[in-house]
C-alpha positions in Angstrom: 133.4 144.7 147.7 131.7 146.7 149.7 134.2 146.5 152.5 135.2 149.1 153.1 132.0 150.8 152.7 130.8 148.3 155.3 133.3 149.2 157.9 132.1 153.2 158.0 128.6 151.9 160.3 129.1 152.5 163.4 126.4 150.1 164.2 129.1 147.1 163.1 131.7 146.2 165.6 135.1 146.3 164.4 135.8 143.6 166.6 133.8 140.8 168.4 133.4 140.7 171.9 135.1 138.5 174.2 133.8 134.8 174.9 133.4 132.7 171.7 135.8 131.5 170.0 134.2 130.2 167.0 134.3 131.5 163.1 131.1 132.8 161.5 129.7 134.5 158.7 126.8 137.0 159.6 124.3 137.9 156.8 121.7 140.7 157.6 120.3 144.3 156.1 121.6 147.7 156.4 119.3 149.8 155.9 118.6 154.1 157.0 116.4 155.1 160.3 114.0 157.6 158.4 115.2 160.1 160.7 119.4 160.2 159.4 116.8 160.4 155.6 115.4 162.9 156.8 118.4 164.9 158.1 120.8 163.6 155.5 117.8 165.4 152.8 117.5 168.7 155.6 121.6 168.6 154.5 120.8 168.6 151.0 118.3 170.6 150.3 120.4 173.4 152.2 124.1 172.9 150.0 121.5 173.1 146.9 121.8 169.2 145.8 119.3 167.3 144.4 116.7 165.2 147.0 117.2 161.2 147.7 114.1 160.0 147.3 113.8 157.7 150.0 115.4 155.3 152.3 115.7 151.8 150.5 117.2 153.6 147.9 119.5 155.6 149.0 120.4 152.9 152.0 121.5 151.0 148.9 123.2 154.0 146.6 124.7 154.3 149.9 127.1 151.1 149.7 127.9 150.9 145.8 129.9 154.1 146.6 133.6 153.8 145.1 134.2 156.5 148.3 133.5 155.3 151.6 134.1 159.1 152.7 130.4 158.7 151.1 128.5 155.9 152.2 129.6 157.1 155.8 127.9 160.8 155.4 124.9 158.6 154.7 124.8 157.1 158.8 124.0 153.8 157.2 122.0 151.1 160.4 123.0 147.1 160.7 120.2 144.5 161.9 121.7 140.4 162.0 119.8 138.2 161.5 120.9 134.8 159.9 124.2 132.6 159.7 126.1 131.3 156.8 129.6 129.7 158.2 129.6 128.5 161.5 133.1 127.1 162.9 134.1 126.6 166.6 132.0 125.4 168.7 127.7 124.9 168.8 126.0 126.3 166.7 123.0 127.7 168.3 119.6 125.4 168.0 117.2 127.8 167.1 116.4 131.1 165.5 115.5 132.9 168.7 118.5 132.0 170.5 121.1 132.5 167.2 120.0 136.3 167.2 119.9 136.1 171.3 123.4 135.1 170.7 124.4 137.3 167.9 123.4 140.3 171.0 125.2 138.5 173.4 128.5 139.0 170.7 127.8 143.1 170.3 125.8 143.2 166.6 123.2 144.9 165.9 119.6 143.0 166.3 116.4 143.6 165.9 115.5 141.7 169.3 112.2 144.3 170.0 110.9 143.6 166.5 111.2 138.8 166.9 108.9 136.9 169.1 108.7 133.2 169.0 105.6 131.9 168.3 104.2 129.2 169.5 100.3 128.7 167.5 99.1 129.9 164.0 97.4 132.1 165.7 99.8 133.6 167.9 101.5 134.4 164.3 98.8 136.4 163.0 98.1 138.5 166.1 101.8 139.2 165.5 101.7 140.7 161.9 98.4 142.1 162.3 100.1 144.5 165.5 103.4 145.1 163.3 100.8 146.6 161.0 99.2 148.4 163.0 102.6 149.7 164.1 104.9 150.0 161.6 104.6 154.2 161.5 105.9 154.0 165.7 108.9 152.4 164.1 112.3 154.6 162.8 112.8 152.9 159.7 110.1 151.2 156.8 108.9 147.5 156.6 106.8 146.5 154.5 106.0 143.2 155.8 107.4 140.3 158.8 109.5 137.3 157.8 107.9 134.3 159.2 110.2 131.6 160.0 110.5 127.8 161.5 112.3 128.4 164.4 114.5 125.0 164.8 117.4 125.7 162.5 118.2 121.7 162.0 114.7 121.5 160.4 115.2 124.1 158.4 118.3 122.6 157.2 115.9 119.6 156.8 112.9 121.5 154.9 115.6 122.9 152.3 114.7 125.3 149.8 113.0 125.7 146.0 115.7 127.0 143.8 116.6 130.4 146.0 113.3 130.2 148.5 113.1 128.5 151.7 110.4 126.2 152.3 111.7 127.1 156.2 110.6 131.4 155.8 107.3 133.1 154.6 107.3 136.9 154.2 103.5 138.3 154.9 103.8 141.5 153.4 101.9 144.6 154.6 98.6 146.7 152.6 100.0 148.6 149.8 100.1 152.5 150.8 97.4 154.5 149.1 96.4 157.9 148.5 94.4 160.0 146.2 95.1 162.5 143.8 94.5 164.6 141.1 96.3 163.1 137.3 97.1 166.5 135.7 99.0 164.9 132.4 100.4 161.7 130.9 103.9 162.1 130.3 106.5 159.8 128.0 109.8 158.1 128.6 112.0 156.6 125.8 114.0 154.3 126.3 117.4 153.1 124.8 115.8 151.1 121.9 113.0 153.5 121.7 110.7 152.0 123.5 108.1 154.3 124.9 106.7 154.2 128.5 104.3 156.5 129.2 103.8 157.8 132.7 101.8 159.4 135.6 102.3 163.6 136.2 100.8 163.6 139.6 99.3 166.5 141.8 101.9 165.9 144.3 100.9 163.4 147.2 102.7 162.6 150.6 102.2 158.3 151.2 104.4 156.5 153.9 106.3 160.3 154.2 107.2 159.9 150.7 105.8 163.1 148.1 105.3 160.9 144.5 104.1 163.7 141.8 105.3 160.3 139.1 103.7 157.3 139.3 104.5 154.6 136.5 101.5 153.7 134.6 103.4 150.2 132.6 101.8 150.8 129.1 99.5 152.4 126.8 97.2 148.6 127.0 96.5 148.9 130.6 95.3 152.6 130.5 93.2 151.8 128.1 91.6 148.6 130.0 91.9 151.0 133.6 90.2 153.7 131.5 92.8 155.9 133.6 92.7 159.9 132.0 93.5 163.1 131.9 92.1 165.3 134.8 91.1 162.1 137.0 91.3 161.8 140.4 93.1 158.5 140.9 94.1 155.8 143.8 98.3 155.4 143.6 99.9 153.0 145.4 104.1 152.3 146.8 104.7 149.0 145.5 106.5 146.9 147.9 106.4 150.9 150.1 108.9 152.0 147.4 107.2 152.2 143.5 104.1 154.3 143.3 101.8 153.1 140.5 98.0 154.6 139.4 95.5 151.6 140.5 92.8 153.5 138.7 90.9 156.7 138.6 87.7 157.1 140.4 84.7 157.6 138.1 82.7 159.4 140.4 85.0 162.2 140.4 85.6 162.2 137.0 86.2 165.6 135.0 83.7 166.5 131.6 86.8 167.5 130.4 88.9 164.5 131.3 91.3 163.7 128.3 91.6 159.7 126.8 95.5 159.3 126.3 97.1 158.5 122.9 100.2 157.9 122.6 102.1 160.5 120.7 102.5 160.1 117.0 106.0 161.7 116.6 109.0 160.4 118.6 108.5 163.1 121.4 112.8 163.5 121.6 
């Protein structure tokens, strides 16, 4: 139960504004602003503590703290965007009206990032605009969620398993950069499985410094012909997890080394 931790998020009001007689279940997302993340890491660096890797994991870890005071230190934020149970008055008819209703209750809503689009061409233009402007935001996004506006039609369309038929996510292209693969290390799992990973020349991707990246497995390394010393292309999957896409072959040095698993357990 993370309720005590959620109470520390200043954006979430302790009481709704007057004017609503409804009993409602508001759903949304907790996030960490990039500016607050940078301030948090500056404070940790000054105190000699290890830095957090990225805003997304820091927000998720903040919500899971057993001590709400530790959650409060992370200065988390919140956006409301969906409705669960709703009783006591007439339900808003559309998604756009729902966001306006939430705002009228004093709940934090991302009205600036939402827009009703009557045609698919407007939807495409909206997605393209935010992909171009994503760096102007003070929080990380990896795409746009496109929803049917009519809430009654959403109900009629229903879901397949956990996936709604009335919504889809348009994911932006992964952020990428080039850097040198210094070496390939190995992590040993609890069951003894060897998991290779890339040790990189530090490179900034989407505001985050990346020094290590996943290489999946030995077969994947061989298939992509990734060698120590290569210049490689690095993506951040979902703007979070860095992985090596492959080598830039025209920049391969003559001393690049083919990888082989260690014959003896490294630990």
